[in-house]
C-alpha positions as a Markdown table, in Angstrom:
| # | Residue | x | y | z |
|---|---|---|---|---|
| 1 | Met | -82.7 | 43.2 | 90.3 |
| 2 | Asn | -80.2 | 43.1 | 93.1 |
| 3 | His | -76.4 | 43.3 | 92.5 |
| 4 | Pro | -74.9 | 43.8 | 95.9 |
| 5 | Ser | -71.5 | 42.1 | 95.1 |
| 6 | Lys | -70.9 | 44.1 | 91.9 |
| 7 | Ile | -70.3 | 47.3 | 94.0 |
| 8 | Val | -67.4 | 47.2 | 96.4 |
| 9 | Val | -65.3 | 49.5 | 98.5 |
| 10 | Asn | -61.6 | 49.0 | 98.8 |
| 11 | Pro | -59.7 | 51.7 | 100.8 |
| 12 | Glu | -56.7 | 51.1 | 98.5 |
| 13 | Ile | -58.6 | 51.9 | 95.3 |
| 14 | Leu | -59.8 | 55.5 | 94.5 |
| 15 | Gly | -59.6 | 56.5 | 98.2 |
| 16 | Gly | -62.3 | 54.1 | 99.1 |
| 17 | Lys | -65.0 | 55.3 | 96.8 |
| 18 | Pro | -67.5 | 52.7 | 95.7 |
| 19 | Ile | -66.4 | 50.9 | 92.5 |
| 20 | Ile | -67.5 | 48.2 | 90.1 |
| 21 | Asp | -65.9 | 45.0 | 91.4 |
| 22 | Gly | -62.8 | 44.1 | 89.6 |
| 23 | Thr | -62.3 | 47.6 | 88.2 |
| 24 | Arg | -61.2 | 51.1 | 89.0 |
| 25 | Ile | -64.4 | 52.5 | 87.7 |
| 26 | Ser | -66.4 | 54.4 | 90.4 |
| 27 | Val | -70.1 | 54.5 | 90.9 |
| 28 | Glu | -69.7 | 58.3 | 90.9 |
| 29 | Phe | -68.0 | 58.3 | 87.4 |
| 30 | Val | -70.8 | 56.1 | 85.9 |
| 31 | Leu | -73.6 | 58.3 | 87.4 |
| 32 | Asn | -71.8 | 61.4 | 86.2 |
| 33 | Gln | -71.5 | 59.9 | 82.6 |
| 34 | Leu | -75.2 | 59.0 | 82.6 |
| 35 | Ala | -76.2 | 62.5 | 84.0 |
| 36 | Ser | -74.1 | 64.1 | 81.3 |
| 37 | Gly | -76.2 | 62.3 | 78.6 |
| 38 | Val | -73.8 | 59.4 | 77.8 |
| 39 | Ser | -75.8 | 56.3 | 77.1 |
| 40 | Thr | -75.2 | 53.0 | 78.7 |
| 41 | Glu | -74.3 | 51.6 | 75.3 |
| 42 | Asp | -71.7 | 54.4 | 74.9 |
| 43 | Ile | -70.3 | 53.6 | 78.4 |
| 44 | Leu | -70.1 | 50.0 | 77.5 |
| 45 | Glu | -68.4 | 50.6 | 74.3 |
| 46 | Asp | -65.8 | 52.9 | 75.9 |
| 47 | Tyr | -65.3 | 50.4 | 78.9 |
| 48 | Pro | -65.7 | 47.0 | 77.4 |
| 49 | His | -64.7 | 45.3 | 80.6 |
| 50 | Ile | -67.9 | 46.2 | 82.3 |
| 51 | Arg | -71.4 | 45.0 | 81.6 |
| 52 | Ala | -74.9 | 46.5 | 81.5 |
| 53 | Thr | -75.6 | 44.9 | 84.8 |
| 54 | Asp | -72.7 | 46.8 | 86.3 |
| 55 | Val | -74.2 | 50.1 | 85.2 |
| 56 | Gln | -77.5 | 49.0 | 86.6 |
| 57 | Ala | -75.8 | 48.1 | 89.9 |
| 58 | Cys | -74.4 | 51.8 | 90.0 |
| 59 | Leu | -78.0 | 53.1 | 89.7 |
| 60 | Glu | -79.3 | 50.8 | 92.3 |
| 61 | Tyr | -76.5 | 51.6 | 94.7 |
| 62 | Ala | -77.2 | 55.4 | 94.2 |
| 63 | Ala | -81.0 | 54.9 | 94.8 |
| 64 | Lys | -80.3 | 52.9 | 98.0 |
| 65 | Ser | -77.9 | 55.5 | 99.2 |
| 66 | Phe | -80.8 | 58.0 | 99.2 |
| 67 | Arg | -82.9 | 55.8 | 101.6 |
| 68 | Asn | -80.7 | 57.3 | 104.4 |
| 69 | Glu | -82.8 | 60.4 | 103.9 |
| 70 | Val | -79.8 | 62.7 | 104.1 |
| 71 | Tyr | -80.2 | 65.5 | 101.5 |
| 72 | Val | -77.8 | 68.1 | 100.4 |
| 73 | Asp | -79.0 | 71.6 | 99.4 |
| 74 | Leu | -77.8 | 71.9 | 95.9 |
| 75 | Asp | -77.0 | 75.6 | 96.4 |
| 76 | Thr | -74.7 | 74.7 | 99.2 |
| 77 | Ala | -73.1 | 71.8 | 97.4 |
| 78 | Val | -72.0 | 73.7 | 94.3 |
């Protein structure tokens, strides 16, 4: 699925981080929640104004960002 309009950037919201359209929830936040073991269902319960397709759009955005083939050494990034 492709959800390009669900992820937007507004320099006046969260310093221009990519966010779910119509919210102040960043892609980064959603990814960190998922990486920490929080389920999509729990995210949706805690933030009822977003949908499962929004969470999926965050994952798609992250996957597409790696297509630039710029990798960060995790030892350096930490």
